C-alpha positions in Angstrom: -76.7 19.5 57.3 -76.5 16.5 59.4 -78.7 15.4 61.6 -78.6 13.0 64.5 -81.9 12.1 66.5 -81.6 9.7 69.4 -84.1 7.7 70.9 -84.6 5.1 73.6 -83.7 6.5 76.7 -85.8 5.9 80.2 -85.9 4.8 83.4 -84.8 0.9 83.9 -84.5 -0.9 87.1 -80.9 -2.3 87.4 -79.7 -5.5 85.6 -82.3 -4.4 82.8 -81.5 -3.6 79.4 -82.4 -0.8 76.6 -81.8 0.0 73.3 -80.6 3.3 71.8 -81.5 4.2 68.3 -79.6 7.0 66.6 -81.3 8.0 63.1 -78.9 10.0 60.6 -79.9 12.2 57.9 -78.4 10.5 54.9 -76.3 7.3 54.3 -74.1 6.6 57.5 -71.5 5.4 54.7 -70.6 9.4 54.5 -69.4 9.2 57.8 -65.5 8.0 59.1 -67.3 6.7 62.7 -70.1 6.7 64.8 -70.8 6.4 68.4 -71.9 7.0 71.8 -70.6 9.1 74.0 -72.2 9.8 77.8 -72.3 12.5 80.3 -73.4 12.3 84.0 -73.9 14.9 86.3 -70.2 16.7 86.9 -68.6 14.8 84.6 -67.2 15.1 81.2 -68.9 13.2 78.3 -67.1 9.8 77.4 -67.0 8.1 74.7 -69.0 4.5 75.6 -68.8 2.9 72.1 -68.0 3.3 68.7 -68.1 1.7 65.2 -65.9 2.8 62.1 -67.2 2.9 58.7 -65.1 -0.8 58.4 -67.5 -2.5 60.8 -64.8 -2.2 63.0 -65.8 -1.9 67.2 -64.6 0.1 70.4 -65.5 -0.2 73.4 -65.6 1.6 76.8 -63.2 -0.8 79.2 -66.6 0.2 82.1 -69.1 -1.4 79.2 -67.3 -4.6 77.6 -69.4 -7.6 77.5 -72.7 -5.4 78.9 -73.2 -3.0 75.6 -73.0 -3.5 71.7 -72.9 -1.3 69.4 -74.6 -2.2 65.6 -75.5 -0.2 62.6 -78.3 -0.6 59.8 -77.4 0.9 57.1 -80.7 0.3 54.8 -82.3 2.5 57.8 -78.9 4.8 58.5 -79.4 3.9 62.1 -76.5 3.4 64.7 -78.0 1.0 68.0 -76.8 0.6 70.9 -78.0 -2.2 73.0 -77.1 -2.4 77.1 -77.6 -4.6 79.3 -77.2 -6.0 82.5 -77.7 -1.9 83.4 -75.7 -0.6 86.5 -76.6 2.8 88.3 -73.4 3.7 87.2 -74.2 3.6 83.8 -76.8 6.4 84.2 -76.1 9.5 82.3 -77.0 11.5 78.8 -76.3 9.2 76.1 -75.5 11.4 72.7 -74.3 9.6 69.2 -72.2 11.0 67.4 -70.7 11.0 63.6 -67.6 11.9 62.7 -66.8 13.5 59.3 -63.7 15.8 59.1 -66.0 17.3 62.7 -68.1 15.6 65.3 -71.5 15.4 64.6 -73.3 15.3 67.8 -77.1 14.5 69.0 -79.3 16.2 71.2 -78.8 13.4 74.1 -81.1 10.8 75.2 -81.5 10.4 79.1 -80.9 6.8 80.4 -81.7 6.2 84.9 -80.7 3.1 86.0 -82.2 2.6 89.5 -80.3 0.4 92.4 
């Protein structure tokens, strides 16, 4: 049973920073990729950033240069460092892992005030 538990969301002013964490049950080596998605009210869930088991990272154009995805394999954790946050980054952020299927965390709210 795969469990993904996110933490680190909250309220921040525009221009501020937050770091999201996603702790996975078991070794994250078994996943082909891990990533972060977000869903704003009235919008579809979208990919924010993902990192493959080989270490290649991919970002949405809207967050390139501001967000960084990373992993700590010893802690079975994936992080999303978010800098220079904008009000349009406000959303529920979901951790995702892929191995034959997608696994999802419960989501963590990020609110950026202007």
